N, C-alpha and C positions, 0 to 999 in steps of 0.2 A: 503190319507194320515190320519189317526186321528193322533194324537202325544197323544205317549207316557202315558203321564199323564192321560190324559184324558179318552184313553182305560182301563186304571190298573184304572182309576175312576168307571169307568164302570161295568169292570169286578168282583169288588171289589162290587158294587151294590148290581148287577147281583147273588153273592153270597148270602147275605144276605140275598134276594127275596125270594131266593130258600129256604132255611133254616128257613127264617121266616113262609112261607106256608106251609113249609111241616112237618117241626118239626125237631126234632130226631126221630131214630129206625128205618128206613128205609136202605136196602140193598143200597150197593153205584151206582147202576145202575140206581135204581132209582132217584137220586140226578144227576146222570148224564146226564140222558135223558132232565130232565127240564131244566137242564144249558143249553143244547143243544137247545132246545123250544127258553128259555130265549133270547138267543146270538143270534142268526138266527134272528128274531123276530125284536132286532135291527138294522139290517140290517148286519150283520156281515157274512166273509165267514169260517164256521168251517169246518174243516175235524176230524172226530171223528175214533179209532179204526185205526188208522193208524200206521202198525207196519213198526218199525224202527231196523234194526240192531245196534250192539252197538259194539263196536269190542275195546280192554286193547289190546297195543303195537302191533300193527297189528294184532291179532287174535279175532275171533270172543266170544263175552263173552255171547251173549243171548241177547233177542229181548226185546224193550216193546213196551207197546201198550201208544198213546199220543194221546193228544185232542191238535189240533192246530189251530189256527185263523189264516187263511192260508194269510190272505194279510199281517197282519200286523209279521208273521214268527214266534210268541210267541207260547211258551210250558204252557199250562194250567195244563194240569195235567198226571199223568203217574203212569202205573200201570207193574209190572215184571213180565217176562214171560223166562222161561228158556228154553233151546233148542238152 
């Protein structure tokens, strides 16, 4: 398994690569898909748009769509979804 510091460095470099190639002004899904392409290209196992229930005081408070680097158990990005 990749050490945390090494993995963090790879993620940051990947973010800057995507941003430098695409620039600004696109909708979130464009950057999302580009990050997935780059991260899987590095050999990382990525789960995307994984719906996870969020609880507060034992009661459901909504769901969150997240991108996970599966083997590392690392949250990369999240968006909220109510309900």
